[in-house]
C-alpha positions as CSV (number, residue, x, y, z in Angstrom):
1,M,105.8,96.5,65.8
2,S,104.9,96.7,69.4
3,T,103.9,100.0,71.2
4,T,107.1,100.0,73.2
5,E,109.2,99.9,70.0
6,L,107.6,103.0,68.6
7,A,109.2,106.4,69.0
8,W,106.4,108.5,70.4
9,F,106.3,112.3,70.5
10,K,103.8,114.7,71.8
11,S,101.8,116.9,69.4
12,S,102.8,120.5,69.4
13,Y,99.1,121.3,69.9
14,S,98.8,119.3,73.1
15,G,98.2,121.3,76.3
16,T,101.2,122.2,78.5
17,Q,99.2,121.5,81.7
18,G,99.2,117.7,81.1
19,D,95.6,117.6,79.7
20,D,94.5,116.9,76.2
21,C,97.8,115.2,75.3
22,V,98.1,113.4,72.0
23,E,101.2,111.5,71.0
24,V,102.1,110.2,67.6
25,A,104.7,107.7,66.3
26,V,105.6,107.6,62.6
27,T,106.5,104.4,60.7
28,E,107.0,103.8,57.0
29,Q,103.5,102.4,56.7
30,A,101.4,104.5,59.0
31,I,100.9,107.1,61.8
32,H,100.1,105.7,65.3
33,V,98.1,108.0,67.6
34,R,97.6,107.6,71.4
35,D,96.4,109.4,74.5
36,S,99.5,110.1,76.5
37,K,97.6,110.3,79.7
38,D,96.6,106.6,79.5
39,E,99.2,104.6,77.5
40,T,97.6,101.3,78.5
41,R,94.6,102.1,76.2
42,P,94.9,100.9,72.6
43,H,96.2,103.4,70.1
44,F,94.8,103.8,66.6
45,I,96.6,103.7,63.3
46,V,96.1,106.0,60.3
47,G,97.5,105.6,56.8
48,R,100.0,108.2,55.7
49,E,97.5,109.6,53.1
50,G,94.7,109.8,55.7
51,W,97.0,111.5,58.2
52,A,98.1,114.1,55.5
53,H,94.4,114.9,54.9
54,F,93.7,115.3,58.6
55,V,96.7,117.6,59.2
56,G,95.7,119.7,56.2
57,F,92.2,120.0,57.4
58,A,93.3,120.9,61.0
59,A,95.7,123.5,59.7
60,A,93.0,125.1,57.6
61,R,90.8,125.4,60.7
62,D,93.5,127.0,62.8
Protein backbone atom coordinates (compact mmCIF):
# COMPACT_ATOMS: atom_id res chain seq x y z
CA MET A 1 0.00 0.00 0.00
CA SER A 2 1.45 3.38 -0.96
CA THR A 3 1.62 6.40 1.35
CA THR A 4 -0.99 8.24 -0.73
CA GLU A 5 -3.47 5.39 -0.33
CA LEU A 6 -3.34 5.51 3.46
CA ALA A 7 -5.95 7.48 5.46
CA TRP A 8 -3.72 9.67 7.65
CA PHE A 9 -4.98 11.50 10.72
CA LYS A 10 -3.21 13.77 13.18
CA SER A 11 -2.61 12.62 16.73
CA SER A 12 -4.76 14.34 19.33
CA TYR A 13 -1.51 15.03 21.22
CA SER A 14 0.03 16.99 18.34
CA GLY A 15 0.45 20.71 18.86
CA THR A 16 -2.13 23.14 17.48
CA GLN A 17 0.58 25.58 16.35
CA GLY A 18 1.77 23.35 13.49
CA ASP A 19 4.77 22.04 15.41
CA ASP A 20 5.41 18.55 16.74
CA CYS A 21 2.78 17.03 14.45
CA VAL A 22 2.49 13.27 14.23
CA GLU A 23 0.08 11.54 11.88
CA VAL A 24 -0.94 7.89 11.89
CA ALA A 25 -2.68 5.62 9.42
CA VAL A 26 -4.20 2.33 10.54
CA THR A 27 -4.30 -0.79 8.39
CA GLU A 28 -5.28 -4.34 9.24
CA GLN A 29 -1.63 -5.33 9.58
CA ALA A 30 0.04 -2.31 11.18
CA ILE A 31 0.11 1.32 12.24
CA HIS A 32 1.99 3.77 9.99
CA VAL A 33 3.49 6.87 11.65
CA ARG A 34 4.87 10.00 9.97
CA ASP A 35 5.90 13.59 10.63
CA SER A 36 3.16 15.74 9.10
CA LYS A 37 5.53 18.68 8.64
CA ASP A 38 7.60 16.71 6.12
CA GLU A 39 5.50 14.12 4.32
CA THR A 40 8.34 13.41 1.88
CA ARG A 41 10.37 11.71 4.60
CA PRO A 42 9.83 7.99 5.04
CA HIS A 43 7.29 6.93 7.62
CA PHE A 44 7.75 4.00 9.94
CA ILE A 45 5.52 1.03 10.56
CA VAL A 46 4.68 -0.55 13.90
CA GLY A 47 2.82 -3.80 14.45
CA ARG A 48 -0.55 -3.54 16.16
CA GLU A 49 0.71 -5.20 19.35
CA GLY A 50 3.73 -2.89 19.53
CA TRP A 51 1.48 0.14 18.99
CA ALA A 52 -0.86 -1.00 21.77
CA HIS A 53 2.11 -1.28 24.16
CA PHE A 54 3.35 2.18 23.15
CA VAL A 55 -0.08 3.81 23.62
CA GLY A 56 -0.51 2.09 26.99
CA PHE A 57 2.91 3.32 28.11
CA ALA A 58 2.24 6.86 26.88
CA ALA A 59 -1.15 6.96 28.61
CA ALA A 60 0.38 5.85 31.89
CA ARG A 61 2.95 8.67 31.67
CA ASP A 62 0.32 11.36 31.04
